[in-house]
SEMARDREN-523544 format. One record per residue (C-alpha): residue in three letters; x, y, z. Coordinates in steps of 0.02 Angstrom, whole numbers. Layout:
# SEMARDREN-523544
@aa=ALA, X=X, Y=Y, Z=Z .
...
***
This chain:
# SEMARDREN-523544
@aa=UNK, X=671, Y=-856, Z=2724 .
@aa=UNK, X=757, Y=-750, Z=2585 .
@aa=UNK, X=748, Y=-569, Z=2589 .
@aa=UNK, X=621, Y=-553, Z=2453 .
@aa=UNK, X=488, Y=-651, Z=2552 .
@aa=UNK, X=492, Y=-806, Z=2441 .
@aa=UNK, X=496, Y=-978, Z=2521 .
@aa=UNK, X=664, Y=-1032, Z=2584 .
@aa=UNK, X=754, Y=-1141, Z=2460 .
@aa=UNK, X=907, Y=-1244, Z=2497 .
@aa=UNK, X=1048, Y=-1182, Z=2390 .
@aa=UNK, X=1103, Y=-1357, Z=2342 .
@aa=UNK, X=928, Y=-1398, Z=2286 .
@aa=UNK, X=912, Y=-1240, Z=2180 .
@aa=UNK, X=1086, Y=-1244, Z=2108 .
@aa=UNK, X=1161, Y=-1417, Z=2113 .
@aa=UNK, X=1306, Y=-1476, Z=2219 .
@aa=UNK, X=1430, Y=-1343, Z=2171 .
@aa=UNK, X=1316, Y=-1200, Z=2239 .
@aa=UNK, X=1306, Y=-1271, Z=2412 .
@aa=UNK, X=1427, Y=-1229, Z=2549 .
@aa=UNK, X=1514, Y=-1363, Z=2655 .
@aa=UNK, X=1406, Y=-1402, Z=2810 .
@aa=UNK, X=1242, Y=-1354, Z=2725 .
@aa=UNK, X=1105, Y=-1483, Z=2755 .
@aa=UNK, X=1003, Y=-1558, Z=2612 .
@aa=UNK, X=853, Y=-1672, Z=2602 .
@aa=UNK, X=889, Y=-1829, Z=2498 .
@aa=UNK, X=764, Y=-1971, Z=2488 .
@aa=UNK, X=670, Y=-1915, Z=2639 .
@aa=UNK, X=827, Y=-1894, Z=2747 .
@aa=UNK, X=925, Y=-1741, Z=2800 .
@aa=UNK, X=1112, Y=-1750, Z=2799 .
@aa=UNK, X=1254, Y=-1632, Z=2785 .
@aa=UNK, X=1339, Y=-1595, Z=2617 .
@aa=UNK, X=1508, Y=-1668, Z=2595 .
@aa=UNK, X=1642, Y=-1535, Z=2600 .
@aa=UNK, X=1749, Y=-1638, Z=2486 .
@aa=UNK, X=1611, Y=-1655, Z=2360 .
@aa=UNK, X=1575, Y=-1473, Z=2364 .
@aa=UNK, X=1757, Y=-1429, Z=2335 .
@aa=UNK, X=1774, Y=-1551, Z=2192 .
@aa=UNK, X=1622, Y=-1490, Z=2100 .
@aa=UNK, X=1665, Y=-1305, Z=2132 .
@aa=UNK, X=1843, Y=-1341, Z=2082 .
@aa=UNK, X=1784, Y=-1417, Z=1917 .
@aa=UNK, X=1683, Y=-1262, Z=1874 .
@aa=UNK, X=1826, Y=-1147, Z=1921 .
@aa=UNK, X=1951, Y=-1244, Z=1818 .
@aa=UNK, X=1837, Y=-1232, Z=1668 .
@aa=UNK, X=1813, Y=-1043, Z=1696 .
@aa=UNK, X=2000, Y=-1022, Z=1712 .
@aa=UNK, X=2026, Y=-1121, Z=1551 .
@aa=UNK, X=1900, Y=-1013, Z=1460 .
@aa=UNK, X=1984, Y=-851, Z=1520 .
@aa=UNK, X=2159, Y=-921, Z=1490 .
@aa=UNK, X=2112, Y=-957, Z=1310 .
@aa=UNK, X=2031, Y=-795, Z=1269 .
@aa=UNK, X=2149, Y=-686, Z=1372 .
@aa=UNK, X=2294, Y=-801, Z=1325 .
@aa=UNK, X=2259, Y=-764, Z=1139 .
@aa=UNK, X=2262, Y=-579, Z=1179 .
@aa=UNK, X=2418, Y=-597, Z=1284 .
@aa=UNK, X=2506, Y=-699, Z=1153 .
@aa=UNK, X=2459, Y=-573, Z=1016 .
@aa=UNK, X=2527, Y=-433, Z=1125 .
@aa=UNK, X=2694, Y=-527, Z=1153 .
@aa=UNK, X=2712, Y=-561, Z=966 .
@aa=UNK, X=2675, Y=-380, Z=921 .
@aa=UNK, X=2798, Y=-319, Z=1053 .
@aa=UNK, X=2929, Y=-436, Z=976 .
@aa=UNK, X=2892, Y=-410, Z=793 .
@aa=UNK, X=2843, Y=-224, Z=782 .
@aa=UNK, X=2943, Y=-70, Z=809 .
@aa=UNK, X=2906, Y=12, Z=977 .
@aa=UNK, X=2808, Y=149, Z=895 .
@aa=UNK, X=2703, Y=22, Z=802 .
@aa=UNK, X=2664, Y=-72, Z=960 .
@aa=UNK, X=2624, Y=93, Z=1043 .
@aa=UNK, X=2491, Y=126, Z=910 .
@aa=UNK, X=2417, Y=-40, Z=946 .
@aa=UNK, X=2417, Y=-6, Z=1130 .
@aa=UNK, X=2327, Y=162, Z=1109 .
@aa=UNK, X=2194, Y=80, Z=994 .
@aa=UNK, X=2177, Y=-67, Z=1113 .
@aa=UNK, X=2139, Y=56, Z=1255 .
@aa=UNK, X=2001, Y=132, Z=1147 .
@aa=UNK, X=1932, Y=-43, Z=1120 .
@aa=UNK, X=1928, Y=-74, Z=1305 .
@aa=UNK, X=1824, Y=83, Z=1324 .
@aa=UNK, X=1699, Y=14, Z=1196 .
@aa=UNK, X=1702, Y=-150, Z=1285 .
@aa=UNK, X=1659, Y=-72, Z=1450 .
@aa=UNK, X=1508, Y=29, Z=1378 .
@aa=UNK, X=1449, Y=-130, Z=1296 .
@aa=UNK, X=1473, Y=-228, Z=1455 .
@aa=UNK, X=1378, Y=-98, Z=1558 .
@aa=UNK, X=1227, Y=-91, Z=1446 .
@aa=UNK, X=1215, Y=-274, Z=1390 .
@aa=UNK, X=1334, Y=-402, Z=1462 .
@aa=UNK, X=1329, Y=-365, Z=1650 .
@aa=UNK, X=1137, Y=-338, Z=1653 .
@aa=UNK, X=1117, Y=-499, Z=1550 .
@aa=UNK, X=1217, Y=-598, Z=1688 .
@aa=UNK, X=1110, Y=-524, Z=1828 .
@aa=UNK, X=935, Y=-539, Z=1749 .
@aa=UNK, X=976, Y=-692, Z=1641 .
@aa=UNK, X=1032, Y=-786, Z=1799 .
@aa=UNK, X=870, Y=-740, Z=1887 .
@aa=UNK, X=706, Y=-666, Z=1828 .
@aa=UNK, X=727, Y=-717, Z=1641 .
@aa=UNK, X=812, Y=-882, Z=1665 .
@aa=UNK, X=656, Y=-984, Z=1606 .
@aa=UNK, X=645, Y=-877, Z=1448 .
@aa=UNK, X=828, Y=-861, Z=1414 .
@aa=UNK, X=816, Y=-901, Z=1232 .
@aa=UNK, X=702, Y=-755, Z=1195 .
@aa=UNK, X=797, Y=-646, Z=1315 .
@aa=UNK, X=961, Y=-679, Z=1224 .
@aa=UNK, X=885, Y=-637, Z=1058 .
@aa=UNK, X=830, Y=-467, Z=1121 .
@aa=UNK, X=1007, Y=-437, Z=1199 .
@aa=UNK, X=1088, Y=-483, Z=1030 .
@aa=UNK, X=981, Y=-362, Z=930 .
@aa=UNK, X=1034, Y=-227, Z=1059 .
@aa=UNK, X=1213, Y=-278, Z=1028 .
@aa=UNK, X=1204, Y=-241, Z=838 .
@aa=UNK, X=1121, Y=-70, Z=868 .
@aa=UNK, X=1248, Y=-17, Z=996 .
@aa=UNK, X=1403, Y=-73, Z=901 .
@aa=UNK, X=1341, Y=14, Z=742 .
@aa=UNK, X=1345, Y=176, Z=839 .
@aa=UNK, X=1517, Y=136, Z=912 .
@aa=UNK, X=1593, Y=93, Z=742 .
@aa=UNK, X=1527, Y=255, Z=665 .
@aa=UNK, X=1609, Y=353, Z=807 .
@aa=UNK, X=1773, Y=262, Z=783 .
@aa=UNK, X=1779, Y=303, Z=595 .
@aa=UNK, X=1745, Y=484, Z=635 .
@aa=UNK, X=1885, Y=486, Z=767 .
@aa=UNK, X=2007, Y=400, Z=646 .
@aa=UNK, X=1971, Y=539, Z=516 .
@aa=UNK, X=2005, Y=677, Z=644 .
@aa=UNK, X=2162, Y=596, Z=715 .
@aa=UNK, X=2238, Y=576, Z=539 .
@aa=UNK, X=2227, Y=763, Z=516 .
@aa=UNK, X=2276, Y=815, Z=692 .
@aa=UNK, X=2397, Y=689, Z=763 .
@aa=UNK, X=2451, Y=523, Z=691 .
@aa=UNK, X=2421, Y=415, Z=537 .
@aa=UNK, X=2471, Y=255, Z=630 .
@aa=UNK, X=2338, Y=282, Z=763 .
@aa=UNK, X=2210, Y=334, Z=631 .
@aa=UNK, X=2235, Y=177, Z=534 .
@aa=UNK, X=2219, Y=74, Z=693 .
@aa=UNK, X=2054, Y=158, Z=735 .
@aa=UNK, X=1986, Y=126, Z=568 .
@aa=UNK, X=2031, Y=-57, Z=585 .
@aa=UNK, X=1946, Y=-54, Z=756 .
@aa=UNK, X=1786, Y=17, Z=689 .
@aa=UNK, X=1773, Y=-134, Z=573 .
@aa=UNK, X=1821, Y=-264, Z=701 .
@aa=UNK, X=1726, Y=-200, Z=857 .
@aa=UNK, X=1552, Y=-272, Z=820 .
@aa=UNK, X=1628, Y=-443, Z=814 .
@aa=UNK, X=1752, Y=-430, Z=959 .
@aa=UNK, X=1610, Y=-375, Z=1070 .
@aa=UNK, X=1488, Y=-506, Z=1006 .
@aa=UNK, X=1605, Y=-648, Z=1060 .
@aa=UNK, X=1618, Y=-566, Z=1236 .
@aa=UNK, X=1427, Y=-570, Z=1243 .
@aa=UNK, X=1410, Y=-752, Z=1187 .
@aa=UNK, X=1544, Y=-806, Z=1309 .
@aa=UNK, X=1457, Y=-729, Z=1461 .
@aa=UNK, X=1291, Y=-806, Z=1403 .
@aa=UNK, X=1359, Y=-977, Z=1451 .
@aa=UNK, X=1398, Y=-915, Z=1626 .
@aa=UNK, X=1211, Y=-878, Z=1654 .
@aa=UNK, X=1191, Y=-1068, Z=1670 .
@aa=UNK, X=1356, Y=-1088, Z=1760 .
@aa=UNK, X=1424, Y=-1188, Z=1610 .
@aa=UNK, X=1599, Y=-1115, Z=1580 .
@aa=UNK, X=1650, Y=-1274, Z=1487 .
@aa=UNK, X=1553, Y=-1217, Z=1331 .
@aa=UNK, X=1634, Y=-1046, Z=1338 .
@aa=UNK, X=1801, Y=-1131, Z=1354 .
@aa=UNK, X=1770, Y=-1229, Z=1195 .
@aa=UNK, X=1743, Y=-1058, Z=1106 .
@aa=UNK, X=1907, Y=-997, Z=1186 .
@aa=UNK, X=2002, Y=-1138, Z=1104 .
@aa=UNK, X=1927, Y=-1101, Z=934 .
@aa=UNK, X=1966, Y=-912, Z=958 .
@aa=UNK, X=2144, Y=-949, Z=1009 .
@aa=UNK, X=2186, Y=-1065, Z=866 .
@aa=UNK, X=2109, Y=-948, Z=733 .
@aa=UNK, X=2193, Y=-789, Z=799 .
@aa=UNK, X=2364, Y=-870, Z=817 .
@aa=UNK, X=2346, Y=-943, Z=637 .
@aa=UNK, X=2302, Y=-773, Z=563 .
@aa=UNK, X=2447, Y=-686, Z=654 .
@aa=UNK, X=2571, Y=-817, Z=593 .
@aa=UNK, X=2506, Y=-796, Z=414 .
@aa=UNK, X=2521, Y=-607, Z=428 .
@aa=UNK, X=2695, Y=-623, Z=493 .
@aa=UNK, X=2748, Y=-746, Z=357 .
@aa=UNK, X=2675, Y=-627, Z=226 .
@aa=UNK, X=2760, Y=-473, Z=301 .
@aa=UNK, X=2588, Y=-398, Z=319 .
@aa=UNK, X=2583, Y=-384, Z=511 .
@aa=UNK, X=2542, Y=-209, Z=573 .
@aa=UNK, X=2441, Y=-138, Z=719 .
@aa=UNK, X=2293, Y=-120, Z=602 .
@aa=UNK, X=2314, Y=-297, Z=533 .
@aa=UNK, X=2319, Y=-369, Z=707 .
@aa=UNK, X=2156, Y=-284, Z=752 .
@aa=UNK, X=2069, Y=-348, Z=599 .
@aa=UNK, X=2132, Y=-521, Z=642 .
@aa=UNK, X=2050, Y=-506, Z=812 .
@aa=UNK, X=1886, Y=-462, Z=725 .
@aa=UNK, X=1892, Y=-611, Z=603 .
@aa=UNK, X=1932, Y=-736, Z=742 .
@aa=UNK, X=1792, Y=-661, Z=848 .
@aa=UNK, X=1667, Y=-670, Z=708 .
@aa=UNK, X=1700, Y=-857, Z=674 .
@aa=UNK, X=1694, Y=-900, Z=859 .
@aa=UNK, X=1539, Y=-799, Z=903 .
@aa=UNK, X=1443, Y=-880, Z=757 .
@aa=UNK, X=1485, Y=-1052, Z=826 .
@aa=UNK, X=1435, Y=-1003, Z=1002 .
@aa=UNK, X=1267, Y=-923, Z=948 .
@aa=UNK, X=1222, Y=-1086, Z=858 .
@aa=UNK, X=1257, Y=-1185, Z=1016 .
@aa=UNK, X=1162, Y=-1072, Z=1125 .
@aa=UNK, X=1013, Y=-1071, Z=1015 .
@aa=UNK, X=1010, Y=-1260, Z=1007 .
@aa=UNK, X=1024, Y=-1286, Z=1197 .
@aa=UNK, X=910, Y=-1148, Z=1268 .
@aa=UNK, X=729, Y=-1203, Z=1257 .
@aa=UNK, X=590, Y=-1091, Z=1205 .
@aa=UNK, X=441, Y=-1074, Z=1320 .
@aa=UNK, X=267, Y=-1003, Z=1312 .
@aa=UNK, X=258, Y=-815, Z=1331 .
@aa=UNK, X=339, Y=-669, Z=1261 .
@aa=UNK, X=468, Y=-544, Z=1331 .
@aa=UNK, X=441, Y=-361, Z=1291 .
@aa=UNK, X=588, Y=-273, Z=1206 .
@aa=UNK, X=537, Y=-113, Z=1300 .
@aa=UNK, X=536, Y=-203, Z=1467 .
@aa=UNK, X=705, Y=-280, Z=1437 .
@aa=UNK, X=775, Y=-115, Z=1384 .
@aa=UNK, X=706, Y=-31, Z=1533 .
@aa=UNK, X=780, Y=-161, Z=1652 .
@aa=UNK, X=949, Y=-148, Z=1569 .
@aa=UNK, X=948, Y=38, Z=1580 .
@aa=UNK, X=887, Y=39, Z=1760 .
@aa=UNK, X=1030, Y=-73, Z=1810 .
@aa=UNK, X=1164, Y=-23, Z=1683 .
@aa=UNK, X=1150, Y=165, Z=1699 .
@aa=UNK, X=1257, Y=160, Z=1854 .
@aa=UNK, X=1378, Y=36, Z=1778 .
@aa=UNK, X=1381, Y=151, Z=1623 .
@aa=UNK, X=1416, Y=303, Z=1733 .
@aa=UNK, X=1566, Y=206, Z=1804 .
@aa=UNK, X=1635, Y=166, Z=1631 .
@aa=UNK, X=1737, Y=324, Z=1602 .
@aa=UNK, X=1812, Y=324, Z=1782 .
@aa=UNK, X=1851, Y=138, Z=1767 .
@aa=UNK, X=1929, Y=155, Z=1596 .
@aa=UNK, X=2028, Y=304, Z=1660 .
@aa=UNK, X=2103, Y=191, Z=1794 .
@aa=UNK, X=2161, Y=61, Z=1670 .
@aa=UNK, X=2199, Y=153, Z=1508 .
@aa=UNK, X=2232, Y=339, Z=1539 .
@aa=UNK, X=2416, Y=318, Z=1547 .
@aa=UNK, X=2429, Y=231, Z=1376 .
@aa=UNK, X=2344, Y=378, Z=1296 .
@aa=UNK, X=2440, Y=523, Z=1382 .
@aa=UNK, X=2610, Y=447, Z=1372 .
@aa=UNK, X=2635, Y=488, Z=1189 .
@aa=UNK, X=2602, Y=671, Z=1225 .
@aa=UNK, X=2763, Y=677, Z=1330 .
@aa=UNK, X=2871, Y=530, Z=1285 .
@aa=UNK, X=2809, Y=471, Z=1114 .
@aa=UNK, X=2722, Y=310, Z=1054 .
@aa=UNK, X=2870, Y=208, Z=1107 .
@aa=UNK, X=2831, Y=244, Z=1290 .
@aa=UNK, X=2653, Y=176, Z=1269 .
@aa=UNK, X=2730, Y=20, Z=1191 .
@aa=UNK, X=2848, Y=-1, Z=1341 .
@aa=UNK, X=2709, Y=25, Z=1466 .
@aa=UNK, X=2605, Y=-108, Z=1378 .
@aa=UNK, X=2749, Y=-231, Z=1377 .
@aa=UNK, X=2773, Y=-211, Z=1564 .
@aa=UNK, X=2590, Y=-223, Z=1610 .
@aa=UNK, X=2575, Y=-379, Z=1498 .
@aa=UNK, X=2677, Y=-465, Z=1639 .
@aa=UNK, X=2527, Y=-449, Z=1757 .
@aa=UNK, X=2404, Y=-515, Z=1631 .
@aa=UNK, X=2411, Y=-703, Z=1673 .
@aa=UNK, X=2360, Y=-669, Z=1853 .
@aa=UNK, X=2234, Y=-528, Z=1824 .
@aa=UNK, X=2144, Y=-627, Z=1686 .
@aa=UNK, X=2134, Y=-782, Z=1798 .
@aa=UNK, X=2049, Y=-671, Z=1926 .
@aa=UNK, X=1929, Y=-604, Z=1796 .
@aa=UNK, X=1888, Y=-785, Z=1752 .
@aa=UNK, X=1846, Y=-817, Z=1938 .
@aa=UNK, X=1748, Y=-658, Z=1941 .
@aa=UNK, X=1631, Y=-715, Z=1794 .
@aa=UNK, X=1583, Y=-860, Z=1904 .
@aa=UNK, X=1569, Y=-768, Z=2065 .
@aa=UNK, X=1426, Y=-647, Z=2020 .
@aa=UNK, X=1301, Y=-780, Z=1965 .
@aa=UNK, X=1356, Y=-883, Z=2115 .
@aa=UNK, X=1330, Y=-737, Z=2235 .
@aa=UNK, X=1158, Y=-698, Z=2157 .
@aa=UNK, X=1099, Y=-875, Z=2172 .
@aa=UNK, X=1161, Y=-893, Z=2351 .
@aa=UNK, X=1074, Y=-725, Z=2391 .
@aa=UNK, X=907, Y=-793, Z=2320 .
@aa=UNK, X=925, Y=-969, Z=2388 .
@aa=UNK, X=992, Y=-939, Z=2562 .
@aa=UNK, X=972, Y=-751, Z=2598 .
@aa=UNK, X=1091, Y=-604, Z=2607 .
@aa=UNK, X=1188, Y=-668, Z=2758 .
@aa=UNK, X=1223, Y=-832, Z=2667 .
@aa=UNK, X=1286, Y=-736, Z=2514 .
@aa=UNK, X=1397, Y=-621, Z=2623 .
@aa=UNK, X=1479, Y=-781, Z=2702 .
@aa=UNK, X=1515, Y=-841, Z=2521 .
@aa=UNK, X=1590, Y=-672, Z=2479 .
@aa=UNK, X=1711, Y=-680, Z=2626 .
@aa=UNK, X=1767, Y=-856, Z=2578 .
@aa=UNK, X=1792, Y=-809, Z=2398 .
@aa=UNK, X=1896, Y=-654, Z=2448 .
@aa=UNK, X=2008, Y=-757, Z=2558 .
@aa=UNK, X=2041, Y=-880, Z=2416 .
@aa=UNK, X=2076, Y=-745, Z=2284 .
@aa=UNK, X=2198, Y=-649, Z=2395 .
@aa=UNK, X=2287, Y=-807, Z=2455 .
@aa=UNK, X=2301, Y=-867, Z=2273 .
@aa=UNK, X=2386, Y=-705, Z=2215 .
@aa=UNK, X=2504, Y=-671, Z=2358 .
@aa=UNK, X=2656, Y=-756, Z=2288 .
@aa=UNK, X=2634, Y=-687, Z=2110 .
@aa=UNK, X=2741, Y=-529, Z=2137 .
@aa=UNK, X=2880, Y=-630, Z=2218 .
@aa=UNK, X=2896, Y=-752, Z=2077 .
@aa=UNK, X=2886, Y=-614, Z=1949 .
@aa=UNK, X=3023, Y=-516, Z=2034 .
@aa=UNK, X=3143, Y=-664, Z=2060 .
@aa=UNK, X=3133, Y=-717, Z=1874 .
@aa=UNK, X=3100, Y=-547, Z=1793 .
@aa=UNK, X=3257, Y=-537, Z=1684 .
@aa=UNK, X=3240, Y=-709, Z=1602 .
@aa=UNK, X=3052, Y=-682, Z=1578 .
@aa=UNK, X=3070, Y=-513, Z=1491 .
@aa=UNK, X=3215, Y=-583, Z=1387 .
@aa=UNK, X=3116, Y=-732, Z=1334 .
@aa=UNK, X=2955, Y=-639, Z=1294 .
@aa=UNK, X=3026, Y=-488, Z=1205 .
@aa=UNK, X=3189, Y=-547, Z=1134 .
@aa=UNK, X=3294, Y=-429, Z=1238 .
@aa=UNK, X=3182, Y=-275, Z=1221 .
@aa=UNK, X=3123, Y=-173, Z=1369 .
@aa=UNK, X=3257, Y=-242, Z=1494 .
@aa=UNK, X=3287, Y=-62, Z=1550 .
@aa=UNK, X=3116, Y=-72, Z=1640 .
@aa=UNK, X=3157, Y=-234, Z=1734 .
@aa=UNK, X=3175, Y=-151, Z=1904 .
@aa=UNK, X=3044, Y=-55, Z=1997 .
@aa=UNK, X=2914, Y=-58, Z=1858 .
@aa=UNK, X=2914, Y=-245, Z=1858 .
@aa=UNK, X=2893, Y=-255, Z=2049 .
@aa=UNK, X=2746, Y=-134, Z=2044 .
@aa=UNK, X=2663, Y=-223, Z=1900 .
@aa=UNK, X=2674, Y=-386, Z=1997 .
@aa=UNK, X=2577, Y=-311, Z=2142 .
@aa=UNK, X=2429, Y=-268, Z=2031 .
@aa=UNK, X=2351, Y=-442, Z=2044 .
@aa=UNK, X=2338, Y=-417, Z=2231 .
@aa=UNK, X=2228, Y=-262, Z=2220 .
@aa=UNK, X=2135, Y=-339, Z=2070 .
@aa=UNK, X=2081, Y=-483, Z=2185 .
@aa=UNK, X=1998, Y=-368, Z=2304 .
@aa=UNK, X=1916, Y=-265, Z=2168 .
@aa=UNK, X=1844, Y=-419, Z=2080 .
@aa=UNK, X=1767, Y=-498, Z=2235 .
@aa=UNK, X=1696, Y=-345, Z=2321 .
@aa=UNK, X=1639, Y=-268, Z=2153 .
@aa=UNK, X=1545, Y=-431, Z=2117 .
@aa=UNK, X=1472, Y=-429, Z=2291 .
@aa=UNK, X=1404, Y=-252, Z=2264 .
@aa=UNK, X=1331, Y=-299, Z=2095 .
@aa=UNK, X=1249, Y=-457, Z=2161 .
@aa=UNK, X=1162, Y=-346, Z=2295 .
@aa=UNK, X=1108, Y=-238, Z=2140 .
@aa=UNK, X=1207, Y=-86, Z=2202 .
@aa=UNK, X=1305, Y=-29, Z=2046 .
@aa=UNK, X=1287, Y=145, Z=2117 .
@aa=UNK, X=1416, Y=105, Z=2247 .
@aa=UNK, X=1530, Y=29, Z=2117 .
@aa=UNK, X=1514, Y=194, Z=2022 .
@aa=UNK, X=1562, Y=294, Z=2178 .
@aa=UNK, X=1715, Y=188, Z=2204 .
@aa=UNK, X=1770, Y=209, Z=2024 .
@aa=UNK, X=1744, Y=400, Z=2031 .
@aa=UNK, X=1852, Y=411, Z=2186 .
@aa=UNK, X=1988, Y=300, Z=2112 .
@aa=UNK, X=1989, Y=391, Z=1945 .
@aa=UNK, X=2019, Y=556, Z=2035 .
@aa=UNK, X=2178, Y=478, Z=2099 .
@aa=UNK, X=2226, Y=431, Z=1919 .
@aa=UNK, X=2190, Y=608, Z=1860 .
@aa=UNK, X=2292, Y=689, Z=1995 .
@aa=UNK, X=2430, Y=585, Z=2071 .
@aa=UNK, X=2436, Y=462, Z=1927 .
@aa=UNK, X=2457, Y=596, Z=1800 .
@aa=UNK, X=2591, Y=683, Z=1902 .
@aa=UNK, X=2688, Y=525, Z=1919 .
@aa=UNK, X=2673, Y=491, Z=1733 .
@aa=UNK, X=2726, Y=664, Z=1679 .
@aa=UNK, X=2875, Y=660, Z=1801 .
@aa=UNK, X=2943, Y=483, Z=1777 .
@aa=UNK, X=2871, Y=422, Z=1612 .
@aa=UNK, X=2842, Y=234, Z=1599 .
@aa=UNK, X=2902, Y=204, Z=1783 .
@aa=UNK, X=2780, Y=333, Z=1846 .
@aa=UNK, X=2640, Y=268, Z=1738 .
@aa=UNK, X=2659, Y=93, Z=1817 .
@aa=UNK, X=2659, Y=171, Z=1990 .
@aa=UNK, X=2507, Y=274, Z=1950 .
@aa=UNK, X=2416, Y=121, Z=1888 .
@aa=UNK, X=2449, Y=28, Z=2048 .
@aa=UNK, X=2404, Y=172, Z=2164 .
@aa=UNK, X=2244, Y=206, Z=2068 .
@aa=UNK, X=2188, Y=26, Z=2063 .
@aa=UNK, X=2232, Y=9, Z=2249 .
@aa=UNK, X=2116, Y=155, Z=2285 .
@aa=UNK, X=1977, Y=68, Z=2189 .
@aa=UNK, X=2003, Y=-97, Z=2290 .
@aa=UNK, X=1998, Y=3, Z=2453 .
@aa=UNK, X=1839, Y=95, Z=2398 .
@aa=UNK, X=1747, Y=-57, Z=2350 .
@aa=UNK, X=1791, Y=-146, Z=2508 .
@aa=UNK, X=1734, Y=-3, Z=2616 .
@aa=UNK, X=1569, Y=21, Z=2521 .
@aa=UNK, X=1535, Y=-168, Z=2528 .
@aa=UNK, X=1560, Y=-166, Z=2714 .
@aa=UNK, X=1434, Y=-30, Z=2728 .
@aa=UNK, X=1300, Y=-155, Z=2669 .
@aa=UNK, X=1255, Y=-236, Z=2834 .
@aa=UNK, X=1110, Y=-355, Z=2845 .
@aa=UNK, X=974, Y=-327, Z=2970 .
@aa=UNK, X=896, Y=-467, Z=3080 .
@aa=UNK, X=790, Y=-531, Z=2941 .
@aa=UNK, X=944, Y=-548, Z=2828 .
@aa=UNK, X=903, Y=-407, Z=2708 .
@aa=UNK, X=1035, Y=-283, Z=2668 .
@aa=UNK, X=1000, Y=-110, Z=2733 .
@aa=UNK, X=975, Y=23, Z=2601 .
@aa=UNK, X=978, Y=-101, Z=2459 .
@aa=UNK, X=852, Y=-72, Z=2324 .
@aa=UNK, X=697, Y=-182, Z=2320 .
@aa=UNK, X=719, Y=-339, Z=2217 .
@aa=UNK, X=565, Y=-405, Z=2124 .
@aa=UNK, X=512, Y=-584, Z=2170 .
@aa=UNK, X=519, Y=-712, Z=2037 .
***
């Protein structure tokens, strides 16, 4: 029986073939027989392939834009884009904490039958939150223009205009994962990729490509893609009798998201601190070089993020369908697959580093093709651990533990990471990034291991979960 006291439900019956594990037993036409391992792997593999395709298209568009900007812009111009993009990631993290991540948790569970009404409330919250964010960015751009850099100021103005739309497409993408339908999200990824590349090419041809223009291009591509996805969501999600309270939804999101929100600044510090502080000591060119090197880890890390968007709904449904012990078994399997899948990445990147950098950047940044590339290649390994065990903690509705791990890891960034950056510049920043993210992975693993189920299968010290 599941930990919340509801009747036991076979995971395959509740979720379809892909949510069952090999060896589970299922009742079909009055008989009980084991699920085929091959069928489970094929069904799960299809879902994973679509999730990877979705992430590859969205992240691939960002990756391709970064490569083109690194080739076409001067290092200082690309550095301004890197700083503004880091600020964008901070806004994305706040938005994800208050809207996207709670939507995946509650939309996959207690509000699944009323998901159309629920999505409408979440979208209204999106517009309110992003209006406040854009106002803050315009104010920051005004101050930066007078105190520091016109290039960064213009990029912040552009980000203020684009942010509501770039975050809206993130919200609509994740909405498809509530129903474990990454194929619909992948279609949006294809549209986004084509639009963004077309705009970038047009800007280049017209000699109008700058850091600010690239950010506005992201906003326009996001607006068109998100509009298409919202229409599709509205047409597919049925309306049912009843009414959700905006106050109740806001309370649920805040109750869950406050711990995720508290982890935003420590988490952002881990990933983006070095882009912001490098110009203080080594100029905008150093931020551009760091971004160019870290781009090399993006294909693997974004593939892991794609898997991660599937794992949390999967973990939650396994928890509710088969109990906490069943979910923990799934977490162990997924962790093994993730780590094994990324083990060869640093080896391949190191062996082919010179031709890869020469091809991507037209001969730029070859001076960083030694130790920085090796360290950047190891980032996906620690990312794999962070994605799986972070999703496991969130599925147990323990974002407080994710927060603790992020705080501990960010303290490593603010001490050892800053010292490495100030001492060795770009090389030290890459090392600081790896050390800090390694500390996060270790912390999430240790805190996840501390959640041990008792005899009934309920995780000790986990907050009570309402029955559905």
